[in-house]
C-alpha positions in Angstrom: -96.1 44.8 -5.9 -94.4 46.3 -2.8 -92.9 45.3 0.5 -96.0 46.6 2.2 -98.2 44.2 0.1 -95.8 41.3 0.9 -95.9 40.0 -2.6 -92.3 40.5 -3.8 -89.0 38.8 -3.0 -85.5 37.9 -4.0 -85.0 37.5 -7.7 -87.1 39.0 -10.5 -90.5 40.5 -9.6 -93.0 40.8 -12.5 -96.3 42.6 -13.1 -98.1 41.5 -16.2 -100.4 43.9 -18.0 -102.9 43.2 -20.8 -101.7 45.1 -23.9 -105.3 45.9 -25.0 -107.1 46.8 -21.7 -104.0 47.9 -19.8 -105.3 46.0 -16.8 -103.1 44.0 -14.5 -103.5 40.3 -15.2 -101.0 38.8 -12.8 -97.9 39.2 -10.6 -95.1 36.7 -10.4 -91.8 36.4 -8.4 -89.0 34.0 -9.5 -86.0 33.4 -7.2 -83.4 33.3 -9.9 -80.7 33.0 -7.2 -81.8 29.4 -7.0 -83.5 28.4 -10.3 -84.7 30.1 -13.5 -86.9 27.2 -14.6 -90.1 28.7 -13.3 -89.5 31.9 -15.2 -88.8 30.0 -18.4 -92.0 27.9 -18.0 -94.1 31.0 -17.1 -92.9 33.0 -20.2 -93.5 30.0 -22.5 -96.8 28.7 -21.2 -98.6 31.4 -19.1 -97.6 34.7 -20.6 -100.0 35.6 -23.5 -98.7 37.0 -26.7 -98.0 40.8 -26.7 -98.7 41.2 -23.0 -96.7 43.8 -21.2 -94.2 42.7 -18.5 -92.7 45.0 -15.9 -89.7 43.6 -14.1 -87.7 44.8 -11.1 -84.8 42.9 -9.4 -84.3 42.5 -5.7 -81.3 41.1 -3.8 -79.2 38.7 -6.0 -80.7 37.6 -9.3 -77.9 36.3 -11.5 -76.6 33.1 -9.9 -79.1 30.8 -11.8 -80.3 33.2 -14.4 -79.2 31.0 -17.3 -81.5 30.1 -20.2 -84.1 32.6 -19.1 -81.8 35.4 -20.4 -82.7 34.3 -23.9 -86.4 34.5 -23.1 -85.9 38.0 -21.7 -84.6 38.9 -25.1 -87.9 37.6 -26.5 -89.5 40.3 -24.3 -87.3 43.0 -26.1 -84.3 43.0 -23.7 -80.9 44.0 -25.0 -79.1 43.9 -21.6 -80.2 40.5 -20.2 -76.7 39.0 -20.8 -75.0 41.8 -18.9 -76.7 41.1 -15.5 -74.0 40.0 -13.0 -73.7 39.2 -9.3 -75.8 41.6 -7.2 -76.5 44.0 -10.1 -79.8 45.8 -10.0 -82.0 45.6 -13.1 -85.3 47.1 -14.2 -87.2 46.4 -17.5 -90.5 47.0 -19.2 -91.0 44.7 -22.2 -93.6 42.9 -24.3 -93.9 39.3 -25.3 -92.5 38.8 -28.9 -91.0 42.3 -28.9 -87.8 42.7 -31.0 -84.6 42.8 -29.0 -83.6 46.3 -28.0 -87.0 47.9 -27.9 -87.7 47.2 -24.2 -87.2 50.0 -21.6 -84.2 48.9 -19.5 -82.0 50.2 -16.7 -79.0 48.3 -15.3 -76.6 49.3 -12.4 -73.4 47.3 -11.8 -72.5 46.2 -8.3 -69.4 48.1 -7.1 -69.4 47.1 -3.4 -72.1 45.2 -1.5 -75.1 45.7 -3.8 -75.7 47.9 -6.8 -77.4 51.2 -6.4 -81.2 51.3 -6.4 -83.1 52.0 -9.7 -86.3 54.0 -9.5 -88.0 55.3 -12.7 -91.5 56.6 -13.6 -93.0 57.8 -16.8 -95.1 56.8 -19.7 -94.6 54.3 -22.6 -96.4 53.5 -25.8 -98.2 50.2 -26.6 -97.1 48.4 -28.7 -93.6 49.1 -27.6 -92.1 48.2 -31.0 -92.1 45.5 -33.7 -93.6 42.2 -32.4 -91.8 39.8 -34.7 -89.5 38.2 -32.2 -91.8 35.2 -31.6 -91.1 32.7 -28.8 -92.6 30.0 -30.9 -89.4 29.9 -32.8 -87.7 28.2 -29.8 -90.2 25.4 -29.6 -89.3 21.9 -30.9 -91.5 20.5 -33.6 -93.7 17.6 -32.5 -94.2 15.0 -35.2 -97.6 13.3 -35.3 -98.4 10.0 -36.9 -99.8 11.6 -40.1 -96.4 13.4 -40.6 -94.1 10.5 -39.7 -91.8 8.8 -42.1 -91.2 5.1 -41.8 -87.6 3.9 -42.2 -86.0 0.7 -43.4 -87.4 -2.6 -42.0 -85.3 -4.3 -39.4 -86.8 -7.7 -38.5 -87.6 -7.9 -34.8 -85.5 -4.8 -34.3 -82.4 -7.1 -34.0 -83.9 -9.7 -31.7 -83.3 -13.4 -32.7 -87.0 -14.2 -32.3 -90.3 -12.4 -32.5 -91.6 -10.9 -29.3 -94.4 -12.6 -27.4 -98.0 -11.7 -28.1 -98.9 -8.5 -26.4 -95.5 -6.9 -26.8 -93.6 -5.1 -29.5 -89.9 -5.2 -30.5 -87.7 -2.2 -30.0 -84.1 -1.1 -30.3 -82.2 2.0 -29.2 -78.8 3.2 -30.3 -77.2 6.3 -28.9 -75.0 7.0 -31.8 -71.2 7.5 -31.8 -69.9 10.8 -30.6 -71.0 13.6 -33.0 -70.2 11.6 -36.1 -73.0 8.9 -36.0 -76.5 9.8 -35.1 -79.0 7.9 -32.9 -81.6 5.4 -33.9 -84.9 4.0 -32.6 -86.6 1.0 -34.0 -90.1 -0.1 -33.2 -92.1 -3.1 -34.3 -89.4 -4.2 -36.9 -88.8 -0.8 -38.5 -86.7 2.3 -37.9 -88.7 5.3 -36.8 -86.0 7.8 -35.8 -82.5 8.5 -37.1 -80.2 11.1 -38.5 -82.3 11.5 -41.7 -85.5 10.1 -40.3 -88.0 12.2 -38.3 -85.5 14.7 -37.2 -83.3 12.4 -35.1 -80.1 13.9 -33.8 -78.5 15.8 -31.0 -80.2 16.0 -27.6 -83.3 14.0 -26.5 -85.0 11.8 -29.1 -88.4 10.6 -27.7 -91.1 8.4 -29.1 -94.4 8.1 -27.3 -96.1 4.7 -27.7 -99.7 3.6 -27.0 -99.1 0.2 -25.4 -102.6 -1.2 -26.3 -102.6 -0.4 -30.0 -98.8 -0.6 -30.3 -99.0 2.6 -32.4 -96.8 5.7 -32.1 -98.7 8.6 -30.6 -96.1 11.3 -31.3 -92.4 11.9 -31.3 -90.0 14.8 -31.0 -86.4 15.8 -30.6 -85.2 18.4 -28.0 -81.8 19.9 -28.5 -81.0 20.6 -24.8 -77.4 21.5 -25.8 -78.7 24.5 -27.8 -81.9 25.5 -26.0 -83.5 25.2 -22.6 -85.5 22.1 -21.7 -88.9 23.7 -21.1 -90.2 22.3 -24.4 -89.1 18.8 -23.2 -90.8 19.4 -19.9 -94.1 20.3 -21.5 -93.8 17.4 -23.9 -93.4 15.0 -21.0 -96.2 16.6 -19.0 -98.5 16.0 -21.9 -97.9 12.2 -21.9 -100.9 10.7 -20.3 -102.3 7.4 -18.9 -100.2 4.3 -19.5 -98.4 5.6 -22.5 -94.7 4.5 -22.9 -91.8 6.6 -23.8 -88.6 5.5 -25.6 -86.0 8.1 -25.0 -82.4 8.2 -26.4 -79.8 10.9 -26.1 -77.1 11.6 -28.6 -74.1 13.8 -28.9 -74.4 16.3 -26.0 -77.7 16.7 -24.2 -76.9 17.8 -20.6 -75.9 21.4 -21.0 -79.4 22.9 -20.6 -81.2 20.0 -19.1 -83.1 21.3 -16.0 -83.7 19.8 -12.7 -87.5 19.8 -13.5 -86.9 17.8 -16.7 -84.9 15.2 -14.7 -87.6 14.9 -12.1 -90.2 14.4 -14.9 -88.1 11.6 -16.4 -87.8 10.0 -13.0 -91.6 9.8 -13.0 -91.2 7.5 -16.0 -89.0 5.1 -14.0 -85.5 6.6 -14.6 -82.9 6.0 -12.0 -79.9 7.2 -13.9 -80.9 10.5 -15.5 -79.7 12.4 -12.4 -76.2 11.2 -13.3 -76.2 12.6 -16.9 -73.3 15.0 -17.5 -71.4 16.5 -20.4 -71.4 14.2 -23.4 -72.8 11.2 -21.5 -75.3 9.1 -23.5 -78.4 7.5 -22.0 -81.5 5.6 -23.0 -84.8 4.8 -21.2 -88.0 2.8 -21.9 -90.3 4.2 -19.3 -94.0 4.4 -18.4 -95.7 7.3 -16.6 -96.1 6.7 -12.8 -94.2 3.4 -13.1 -94.2 1.7 -9.7 -90.4 1.6 -9.1 -87.6 1.8 -11.6 -87.6 0.8 -15.3 -85.5 -2.3 -16.1 -84.7 -0.9 -19.6 -82.3 1.9 -18.9 -78.6 2.5 -19.2 -76.0 5.3 -19.2 -72.5 5.5 -20.6 -70.2 8.2 -19.2 -67.9 10.4 -21.2 -64.2 10.7 -20.3 -62.9 13.2 -17.8 -61.8 15.6 -20.5 -65.0 15.2 -22.6 -63.8 12.2 -24.5 -66.8 10.6 -26.3 -68.3 7.7 -24.3 -68.9 4.2 -25.5 -72.1 4.1 -27.6 -75.0 2.1 -26.2 -77.3 -0.2 -28.2 -80.0 -2.6 -26.9 -82.8 -4.7 -28.4 -85.8 -5.7 -26.3 -89.5 -6.5 -26.2 -91.8 -3.8 -24.9 -94.9 -5.3 -23.0 -98.2 -3.5 -22.4 -97.1 -2.9 -18.8 -93.4 -2.4 -18.3 -91.6 -4.4 -15.7 -90.2 -2.4 -12.8 -87.9 -3.0 -9.8 -87.9 -1.5 -6.3 -84.1 -1.7 -6.3 -82.2 0.9 -8.4 -80.6 -1.0 -11.3 -76.8 -0.7 -11.7 -75.4 1.3 -14.5 -72.6 -0.2 -16.6 -70.2 1.8 -14.6 -70.6 4.2 -11.7 -69.4 7.8 -12.2 -66.5 8.6 -9.9 -66.7 12.4 -9.8 -63.9 12.7 -7.1 -61.5 10.8 -9.4 -62.6 12.8 -12.4 -61.9 16.0 -10.6 -58.5 14.8 -9.6 -57.6 13.8 -13.1 -58.6 17.2 -14.5 -56.3 18.9 -12.0 -53.3 16.6 -12.2 -51.4 15.5 -15.3 -49.4 12.4 -16.0 -51.6 9.7 -14.4 -51.8 7.8 -17.7 -53.6 4.6 -16.8 -55.3 5.8 -13.7 -57.0 8.6 -15.6 -57.6 6.8 -18.9 -61.3 7.2 -19.9 -61.7 3.4 -19.7 -60.7 3.5 -16.0 -61.6 7.0 -14.7 -64.8 5.8 -13.1 -63.3 2.8 -11.4 -64.6 2.5 -7.8 -62.5 1.5 -4.8 -64.6 -0.2 -2.1 -63.3 -2.3 0.8 -63.3 -6.1 0.0 -64.9 -8.1 2.9 -62.8 -10.7 4.7 -63.3 -14.0 2.9 -61.6 -16.2 5.5 -63.9 -16.0 8.5 -61.5 -18.1 10.6 -59.2 -15.0 10.7 -61.9 -12.6 12.0 -60.3 -10.7 15.0 -56.8 -11.3 13.7 -54.7 -8.2 14.8 -53.3 -7.8 11.3 -56.7 -6.6 9.9 -56.7 -3.8 12.5 -53.0 -2.9 12.3 -51.7 0.2 10.5 -50.7 -0.2 6.9 -48.3 2.5 5.8 -47.6 3.3 2.2 -44.5 5.3 1.6 -44.4 6.6 -2.0 -41.4 7.6 -4.1 -41.3 9.9 -7.1 -43.2 7.7 -9.6 -46.9 8.6 -9.1 -48.1 6.1 -11.6 -46.5 3.3 -9.6 -48.0 4.7 -6.4 -51.5 4.4 -8.0 -50.9 0.7 -8.6 -49.8 0.2 -5.0 -53.0 1.9 -3.8 -55.1 -0.1 -6.2 -53.7 -3.5 -5.2 -53.9 -2.5 -1.5 -57.6 -1.6 -1.8 -58.3 -5.0 -3.4 -57.1 -6.9 -0.3 -59.7 -9.1 1.3 -60.5 -7.7 4.8 -58.8 -4.4 4.2 -59.8 -1.6 6.6 -59.3 1.7 4.7 -59.4 3.6 8.0 -56.1 1.9 8.9 -54.3 2.5 5.6 -52.0 5.6 5.7 -50.3 7.3 2.8 -47.3 9.1 4.2 -46.3 11.7 1.7 -43.5 14.2 1.4 -44.9 17.7 1.6 -43.6 18.4 -1.9 -46.4 16.2 -3.3 -49.7 17.5 -1.9 -51.6 15.7 -4.7 -50.9 12.4 -2.9 -53.3 13.5 -0.1 -56.1 13.8 -2.8 -55.1 10.3 -4.1 -55.5 8.9 -0.6 -59.0 10.4 -0.4 -60.1 8.7 -3.7 -59.3 5.3 -2.2 -60.8 6.1 1.2 -57.4 5.9 2.9 -55.9 8.3 5.4 -52.9 10.6 4.7 -50.1 12.0 6.8 -47.9 14.8 5.6 -44.2 14.5 6.4 -41.5 17.2 6.2 -39.5 17.1 3.1 -36.6 14.6 3.3 -33.3 14.4 1.5 -33.7 10.8 0.4 -36.3 8.1 0.2 -34.5 6.1 3.0 -35.0 9.0 5.3 -38.7 9.4 4.3 -39.3 5.7 5.0 -37.7 5.8 8.5 -39.6 9.0 9.3 -42.9 7.3 8.2 -42.3 4.3 10.4 -41.4 6.4 13.4 -44.4 8.6 12.9 -46.9 5.8 12.8 -45.4 3.9 15.7 -45.6 7.2 17.7 -49.3 7.7 16.8 -50.4 4.1 17.5 -49.2 3.2 21.0 -51.7 0.4 21.3 -50.7 -1.4 18.1 -48.2 -4.2 18.2 -47.7 -4.5 14.4 -47.4 -2.3 11.3 -47.2 -3.3 7.7 -44.9 -1.2 5.5 -45.4 -0.9 1.7 -42.4 0.7 -0.1 -42.3 2.5 -3.4 -43.3 0.9 -6.7 -44.7 -2.4 -5.5 -47.9 -4.3 -6.4 -49.5 -6.5 -3.9 -50.5 -10.0 -4.7 -54.2 -10.8 -4.1 -53.4 -12.7 -0.8 -50.9 -10.3 0.6 -52.9 -9.4 3.7 -54.1 -13.0 4.2 -50.4 -14.1 4.0 -49.4 -11.6 6.7 -52.4 -12.6 8.9 -51.3 -16.2 8.9 -47.6 -15.5 9.5 -48.5 -13.4 12.6 -48.6 -16.6 14.7 -44.9 -17.3 14.2 -44.0 -13.7 15.0 -46.0 -14.0 18.3 -44.2 -17.2 19.3 -40.6 -16.4 18.3 -38.8 -13.4 19.8 -35.9 -13.9 17.4 -38.1 -13.1 14.4 -37.9 -9.4 13.4 -40.4 -9.3 10.6 -42.2 -11.0 7.8 -41.4 -9.9 4.2 -43.7 -10.7 1.3 -40.8 -10.7 -1.2 -38.4 -13.5 -2.0 -35.2 -12.1 -3.7 -34.7 -15.6 -5.3 -38.3 -15.8 -6.6 -37.6 -15.8 -10.3 -39.9 -17.2 -13.0 -37.4 -20.1 -13.6 -37.9 -21.3 -10.0 -40.6 -23.8 -9.1 -42.2 -21.8 -6.3 -44.2 -23.5 -3.6 -47.1 -21.2 -2.9 -47.8 -22.5 0.6 -44.1 -22.7 1.8 -42.3 -20.3 4.2 -38.6 -19.8 4.6 -36.4 -18.3 7.3 -33.6 -16.0 6.1 -31.0 -13.7 7.7 -31.2 -10.7 5.3 -34.0 -8.2 5.2 -35.8 -8.2 1.8 -38.0 -5.2 2.6 -40.5 -3.9 0.0 -43.7 -5.1 1.7 -43.2 -6.3 5.2 -44.8 -6.8 8.6 -42.9 -5.7 11.7 -43.7 -6.1 15.3 -43.2 -3.3 17.8 -41.1 -5.3 20.3 -38.5 -6.2 17.7 -38.4 -2.6 16.3 -37.9 -1.1 19.7 -35.2 -3.7 20.7 -33.2 -4.1 17.5 -33.9 -1.2 15.1 -34.9 2.0 17.0 -31.6 2.3 19.0 -29.6 1.9 15.8 -31.6 3.8 13.1 -28.8 6.2 12.4 -26.4 3.5 11.4 -28.4 0.4 10.4 -30.9 1.8 7.8 -29.3 4.4 5.6 -30.1 2.6 2.4 -33.1 0.9 0.8 -34.5 -2.0 2.9 -34.1 -4.4 0.0 -30.5 -3.3 -0.4 -29.8 -4.8 3.1 -30.4 -3.0 6.4 -27.4 -3.7 8.6 -29.5 -5.0 11.5 -27.0 -7.6 12.8 -25.5 -6.9 16.2 -23.1 -8.6 18.5 -25.6 -11.0 19.9 -28.3 -10.8 17.3 -28.6 -11.8 13.7 -32.0 -10.8 12.3 -34.4 -13.6 11.4 -37.0 -12.9 8.7 -39.9 -15.0 7.4 -40.4 -14.9 3.6 -42.6 -16.9 1.2 -41.1 -19.2 -1.3 -43.4 -17.5 -3.9 -43.5 -13.8 -3.5 -46.7 -11.9 -2.5 -45.5 -8.5 -3.8 -44.0 -7.5 -7.2 -41.6 -4.6 -7.5 -41.8 -2.9 -10.8 -38.6 -2.8 -12.8 -36.2 -0.3 -11.4 -35.7 2.9 -13.5 -32.8 5.2 -13.4 -30.3 2.8 -11.9 -26.7 4.0 -12.0 -23.5 2.5 -10.7 -24.7 -0.9 -9.7 -26.5 -1.9 -12.9 -25.9 -5.7 -12.6 -27.2 -5.6 -9.0 -30.5 -3.9 -10.1 -30.9 -6.2 -13.0 -30.6 -9.2 -10.8 -33.1 -7.8 -8.3 -35.7 -6.1 -10.5 -35.2 -6.6 -14.2 -35.2 -10.4 -14.4 -38.7 -11.8 -14.7 -40.2 -12.7 -11.4 -43.0 -15.0 -10.2 -45.7 -13.6 -7.9 -48.6 -15.5 -6.4 -51.9 -14.6 -8.2 -54.3 -16.7 -6.2 -56.6 -15.0 -3.8 -57.0 -17.6 -1.1 -53.8 -19.5 -0.2 -53.1 -21.2 3.1 -49.6 -21.2 4.4 -48.3 -24.5 5.6 -46.5 -25.1 8.9 -46.6 -21.6 10.3 -46.3 -22.9 13.9 -43.2 -24.8 13.0 -41.4 -21.7 11.8 -40.1 -20.9 15.3 -36.3 -21.2 15.4 -35.7 -24.6 17.0 -38.4 -26.4 15.1 -37.3 -24.9 11.8 -33.7 -25.9 12.6 -34.8 -29.4 13.2 -36.6 -29.5 9.9 -33.6 -28.3 8.0 -31.4 -30.8 9.8 -33.7 -33.7 9.0 -34.0 -32.6 5.3 -30.2 -32.5 5.0 -29.9 -35.9 6.7 -32.2 -37.5 4.2 -31.1 -35.5 1.1 -29.3 -36.7 -1.9 -25.9 -35.0 -2.2 -25.1 -33.5 -5.6 -21.6 -33.0 -7.1 -20.3 -31.4 -10.2 -20.4 -34.9 -11.7 -24.1 -35.1 -11.2 -24.6 -31.6 -12.5 -22.8 -31.7 -15.9 -22.2 -28.3 -17.6 -23.8 -26.5 -14.6 -21.1 -23.8 -14.4 -21.0 -23.0 -18.1 -24.6 -21.5 -18.4 -26.8 -19.7 -15.9 -29.7 -21.8 -14.7 -28.6 -24.9 -16.6 -28.6 -27.4 -13.6 -30.7 -30.4 -14.3 -31.8 -32.5 -11.4 -31.9 -36.3 -11.6 -35.6 -36.5 -10.7 -38.6 -34.4 -9.5 -40.0 -34.4 -6.0 -36.8 -35.2 -4.3 -34.6 -33.4 -1.7 -31.1 -32.5 -2.8 -28.1 -30.8 -1.1 -24.9 -29.3 -2.4 -22.0 -28.6 -0.1 -19.7 -25.7 -1.0 -16.4 -24.6 0.5 -16.3 -21.4 2.5 -13.0 -20.1 4.0 -14.7 -17.5 6.2 -18.0 -15.8 6.6 -17.4 -13.3 3.8 -16.2 -15.8 1.3 -19.0 -16.3 -1.3 -17.0 -17.3 -4.4 -18.2 -20.9 -4.5 -21.8 -20.0 -3.5 -22.0 -17.4 -6.3 -21.1 -20.0 -8.9 -23.7 -22.4 -7.5 -26.3 -19.6 -7.5 -25.7 -19.0 -11.2 -25.9 -22.7 -11.8 -29.4 -22.8 -10.4 -30.5 -19.3 -11.7 -30.6 -17.7 -8.2 -29.7 -14.1 -7.3 -26.0 -13.6 -8.2 -24.2 -10.3 -8.1 -20.4 -9.9 -7.9 -20.9 -6.8 -5.7 -23.3 -8.3 -3.2 -23.5 -11.5 -1.1 -26.1 -14.1 -2.2 -29.5 -13.5 -0.7 -31.7 -15.9 1.2 -29.1 -17.6 3.5 -30.1 -19.0 6.9 -27.2 -20.2 9.1 -25.2 -21.1 6.0 -28.0 -22.8 4.1 -29.7 -21.4 1.0 -32.9 -23.2 0.6 -35.1 -23.1 -2.5 -37.4 -25.1 -4.8 -36.1 -26.0 -8.3 -37.6 -28.2 -10.9 -40.2 -29.3 -8.4 -37.6 -30.5 -5.9 -36.2 -29.1 -2.7 -32.6 -28.0 -3.0 -30.2 -26.7 -0.2 -26.8 -25.2 -0.8 -24.9 -25.9 2.4 -21.8 -23.9 3.5 -18.8 -25.9 4.9 -19.0 -23.5 7.9 -22.7 -24.0 8.6 -23.6 -25.4 12.0 -25.9 -27.8 10.0 -22.7 -29.3 8.4 -21.9 -30.8 11.8 -25.3 -32.4 12.1 -24.8 -36.2 12.8 -25.4 -38.2 9.7 -24.7 -35.4 7.2 -22.2 -36.1 4.4 -19.0 -34.2 4.3 -17.4 -35.9 1.3 -18.3 -33.2 -1.2 -17.2 -30.1 0.7 -14.8 -29.2 -2.2 -17.4 -29.7 -4.9 -16.2 -26.4 -6.5 -12.5 -25.9 -5.9 -11.4 -22.3 -5.1 -9.5 -20.5 -7.8 
């Protein structure tokens, strides 16, 4: 071998010499920078006992020199484990030579490549004791005459006998490293922990489909030894013979690419996905036309937690069924998410082994009538807080929205939390890094301004604040409400959250309300309203949380917001509240109702423009039944104790209000019906002095004595002092 002869190359270059005649019997080059499988196969199957092997390295040889190192020791090497990146190595050995008797030279790489090794001289044959036999690494093949038959198991667990021409079978992958695998054929166990060497690695039975008899079986511990014995075993399966293969414990560590390719020839579509501690089974047939229909894989947890065991009973026909379409595994491995979970702590549910392989794929738009609606192509911005587990739930419920476009979902993260960018990638969302901010309020405003500045051609954005979960029809709800925003310049936004949407209220899933406070949390905003009412006043209007009440009101403008009667977002209970505990309890700790239906159509969107909505309220008040304290006995003594005379009616209650900031009477009424009530904050959900809600399956309106609706012709004024001031 030499460069002049053109028969050498990168990796290990070998000349094989007959130990009796001293004649050269072959040359061989293996590129162990790419793969050492050819070297393993050559030494096991081609290299004759006691033949001499002369080896010289060239270029880089260590990258894929894995299990072949052990076989080099079977040639007498004592330094095979020491070969590192770009080292030079020379060896003269002999097959079956005891380790340490080979002639070896090894130079370490200091810079660039290691120094050249050049030696000449004489050596004796044999080179030393020839007791280190490679045969000791081979797996024992069990033939029919040596097989043991285990306990009978009728039909291998099937409720009925298999049809004529087929045989019953069962596979069980075992449980972790505490319970071994099992294979049953024709109503009796043939492989198990104490039966025919069943155990760790690949357990394989070869079946003759015509006679229904076992041809041979073996176990290959591919955790402990290389997979070349498995490869040779599979290559020796001929004709239409069927294999029943089951892995147990750990079988992937030393499983070669060649072994996987051979199993694919038997119809496997999942063996390529086998990783550390995963378990797998296959019933396959050589040269199967397509993929086997009897195959499954179960993935281990991201930190090596044992996977869920697999078990399956089936009938094996003479000719296995196949499919041209690759069958789905029980779950798909999510390697990107697994890598994230290994690098980042504290994502409890997200990284739980039961959920670590969850996939996040866009959900197609179900409602075809909304195709082309601007909302489905508008930016959705997610502004996370400090709770990363809550952020994950926001991302998950966003990805589940029908019609979601991941390319238009943006996670805007504080530069202190770079892992959030990796989270966005897992969901297929975009991410934008923002300079670190002093408060969440500043981060939220910076995010809104950033996105508006990047999307000059977009008229809408959707903002998702910290710690919220989206209802299944959140995006559908926003798409339907867009019509009202388009028609009414007085509308600032649409919020998906109703501050009065407690579990005790009878929420109308298809109803919209107009309110004058900004609920925030998950909201749709139009550019024209932002530029006109918010942008000039950001420094003064929005220095607190949106749900805490942005001060958007101006001299000639009171903000108008659309909200649902039944919320489309759920904010998780607030943690770490200080100073305003009763306020946070009212907003976030009391049980709330959220719509859980995926396809809900909102009623009367076109009539939500200001004048039509005002007419609707006036008409309802005109035809309503006025309630007094006499008709609500005991209402003030216990929260949520009001009992209406009947269901399905429209009721009004008029309360006295001395001025616009006098909410004493309204607060008492809110407690009476179980609405939001805090001594430190005004009641929420008011519209021009009317607080409208559904209660006990009736429509109720609390009407201020100062409301312009109180002057509507035909409205009763006799109960203005229903709750006297004290």
